[in-house]
Each structure stands twice: as structure tokens, then as C-alpha cells.
N, C-alpha and C positions, 0 to 999 in steps of 0.2 A: 531745307527751307523751301516753302512754296514760292515760286516765282511771282504768283499773283499778289502776294503781300508786298514784295518789292515794287511791283508795278503800281499798286495803289498808292504807296508812299511817294514814289517818283512823281505820279500825276498830281498828287496833292501839293508837293513841293513846287512843281512847275506852275500850278495855278496860283499859289499864294506867296511865292518868293518875293514878289514886289512889295509885300507888307514889311519886309525887313529894311531898315534904313541903309542907305548906300555905305556909310562908314562901317556898319556892322558886317555887311557882306564883304567889303574890302578887307576887313580884319580877319574874317574867317578864311578868305582865299590866300592872304599873305601867310597866315600861320600854317595852312596846309602846305603851301609851296616850300616853305622852309623845312618843315618836318619831312616832306617827301624827298627833298634833296639830301637831307641828312641821312635818312634811313636807307635810301636807295644806293647812295655811295658807300655808306658804312657796311652794307651787305657785301660789297666788293673789297672791303679792307681799308677804306678811308678812315682816318683816326680823328677827324674833326668832331668835336662834341656838338650837340644840338645848339648850345649857346655859341660855340665857335661859328657854326653855320649861320646863325642869326646875325652875328656881328659882321660876317663877310657879306651876306646877301642884303640885309636890311639897313645896317649901319655903315656899310662900306669901310669896315675897319680890317686891316690886315692882321693876321694871327702869327705871332712870332713862334719860332721853333717848329713850324710845320713845313712839309715839303711843298714846293710851288705847285707840283702836280695836284696835290690834294685841294688846294685853293681853286685851281682851274676846274677840277671835277665838280665841285658844288656850284660854281658860277656857271659853268657850261650846262649843268643839269637844269638850273633855273631858266636859262635862255631857251633850252630845248622844250621845256614844259610850256613856257609862254608862247612859243612858236606853235605848239599843238593847239593851244587855246585859240590862237588867231586863225589857224587853218579850219578848225571846227566852226568858228564864227562865220567863216566864208562858205560854209556848207560843203567843204571838200572831204571826200571819203578817203580813208587810209589807203595808200598805194605805195608802190616801190619808190617813187620819187620822194614822197614825204618821209618814208622810213630812212632813206639814204641821207636826207637833209637832217633828220634827227640825229643820226649817228655822227654826221660831220660836225654838228654843233657840240655834241658830247665830247668829241675828240679834239676840239680846237685847242691849239697850243700844246697838244700832247702827242698826237701822231696823225697821219693822214686819215681822214674819215670818209665814210660813204663808199669804201672800196672793199669788195669781197676778198676773203682770204684765199691764198693759193698754197697754203701749208696745212698740215694736220694740226689739230688741237686736241688736248686731253683735259678732261675734267676730273680732278682728283676725288676719289671716293664714290664716283657715280657708277652705277651698274651699266649705263649706256654711254657710249662715246660718240661724239658728233661724226657725221660722215666725212670721208676723205673728200678733198676738193673736187675731184672728177664726178663724185656722186652728189656733192653739195649743190653744185650749180643747177642740176636738174631738179633737186628737191626744193630749192628756193624759188625756182620758176613755178613749180606746182603750187607752192605756198601762195604766191601772188594770184595765181589763177583761182585757187580756192577762196582766197580773201574776197575776190570780186564776184564770186558766184553766189546765187541764192542758197540759203541754208535753213535747216530746220532748227538750228540752235537758237535759243533765246539770247538777248544781248549779253547777259551775264556769262552764259556758256561761251558765246562767241568771243568775248573779251578774254576769258580764260584760255580758250583754244589759241587765239592769236599770240598770246604770250608763250604758252607751252610749246606750240609747234615751232615758233620762230627760234626760241632758245634751244630747242632740240636740234635744229639744223645748225645753229651757231655760225652764221655766214660771215661774220666779221672776225678779224684776229683778236679784237678786244672790245669791250663795251656792249656785249650782247645782252647781258642781264639788265643793265640800265635802259638799253633800247627797248627790250621786251616789256619792262614795267611801264615805260612811257606809252608804247603802242597799246598795251592793255588798257591804260587809262584813256587813251584816245578813243578806243572803241566804246568805253563806258560813257564818256562825255558826248560822243556823237549820237548816242541813243538817249540822251537826256538824263543819264545817271551822274552821280558825283564820282570824281576820281578817288581812289583809295590808296592807302599807304600800308605796305607790308613792312612791318617793323623789323629792325635788325635782330632783336632778341627772339623773334619768331622764325628766324631763317631756317632752322633745322627742319621743322614741319613743312615749310615752304619748299626746301630743296628735295625733301622726300616725295612730296606730291609731284613735283616736276620730273623727278627721276622715274617715278612710277609711270607717268604718262609717256615719257621717252621710251621706256622699256616695253610697255604693254598697250599703250594707247588709251589707258583708263584716265579720263579727264575728271571724274567725279571728285576725288580727294582735293583737287585744286579748286574746283567750283565750290566745294564745301568750305574752303578757306576764304574765297573771294566774296561769296554771298553775305556772310555775317559782317565783313568789313564794310560792304555797301550799306547794309542795314544800319550799322552804327553811325555812319556818316549821314544817312538820311534822317535818322532819329535826332541827331544833333541839331540839324537845321529845323526840323519840324517842331522840336521843343521850343526853339526861339520864336518860331512863327505862332505857335499856340499861345505863348505868353503875350505876344502882340495882339492876337485876336481876343484874348481875355480882357486885355486893357481896353480895347475898343468896345467890348460888350459892357464893361463897367462904365464907360463914358457915354453909353447910350447909342453907340454907332452900330451898324450892321456888321457882325464879325465873320459871317460865313461859318463853315463847319470846321471843327478841329478833328484831328486824327491821332490815334494812339499808336 
């Protein structure tokens, strides 16, 4: 997919998003937050359904028969995602402090967060295994240096790299996947794109793309997963904007340009 297409749609959205009524925007954002929390935690084994997640996050209803940890996982995920939104709203670039804060929020009431591991970890079925602690510390330091350095990657590629490289290093004892998906979306939102949701049912292709990057440094398959997800999200908003612009045209108001 050509990056220029995504850029054009992103710029159109930024120019016209004010056309959408505030309740519509709030509804879109709430729905995404719930779906993102559900799928991101489900990828890691959480058994709450999408409806369960909605009841917990939106309706504040406890779910019987579920482990307390699973409830904390979706609640914590929502808190961490909203924290990302606030930091971006304040113009803060992603850095080590923010990533540690995200992890600490994800692990609240589960285990101590924001602390790098001092033990080996294994990923079942992966061709690449995370570095030992003595190697990991140097690699995570290099990750933050690269994160702050100028890059030739476009924002979609940079978001994909941020996720893939961080999860390859696996610096925390738990919660690396959820952290990586949040910081991926942090990068997208910081560059004016929409956050995306990797669905639980698509996890096999997602795992394979991450494993290929970890083993060979080939980021393309993961970018090829991420870019269509971004396009789908942009088109959803643009469709709603175009309806509003068409209604303005019919009412004799100046609608501006629509985009396909």
C-alpha cells in the first residue's frame, strides 16, 4: 500500500474531523477503546468476551465467574490507553519514562510494573527467543536511543518498528505484548493517524510477522498488517465525514471536498 494514500486520508481527516458532532466522535472513541482492550488482552489469554469488556469498562458491572486478574487486565488497559492520549495531547514524544508508566498501569494490582526483568524468558513456538538479561539491558538502551533519533521510516513503519523491536527485546517479565501494542498506537496517534486494533482472531499472522522481524529484521510483513488496519480506520471516519458534507451540500452550505 502506498504511504501517500494514507497520508492523504489522514490529512483530509485532520482538516474535516470537526464536521463530526462531538457525541459521534465520543461514541467512536469509546467503541474503539473497548474493542482495543478486549482484543489486546484476549491475545494474551484473557477470556472476557467483547460484551464482558463493555460491561466492565462502560457500564462498570462486575463479571461473575471470571478471575480478578482478567478484570484488572481490561481496566488497566483502558487506563493506560487514556494515559497515552493525554501524553500525546500534551505533545510528549514516546520515551522510556512513558513506556515504564504504561507498563506500570497495565500491571496495577497484578505485579510490580515498570521494572525490567532479571530472568530469562521463553516464547513458546517462536523461532527467536528474547535476549538474556545481561544482553537485554544494552539492547533496550539502544532501543530508546534509536527511538529518539531521526529516522527515514515513515510514521506507519516507525509505529511497526516500535512495536516489533520492543517486543523482540521483551524487557519486562510480563505484559510486553500489551505494552508494545499501546506504544505502537502511541506512535500512530502522535503523527496524526488513528490507533488500530489487532484482533484476537488474526493473532497467528500477527505472531508470524513479529517472529520474522525478530529472526531476520524484516519489518515488511508487519507493516503490511498495520497499513490496511490504518486504512480501514481512516475510511470509517471519512465515510461519516462525507455523509455530513453531503448533507451540508444538500442544505446549500459549503461542504468542501470529499475523499474516497
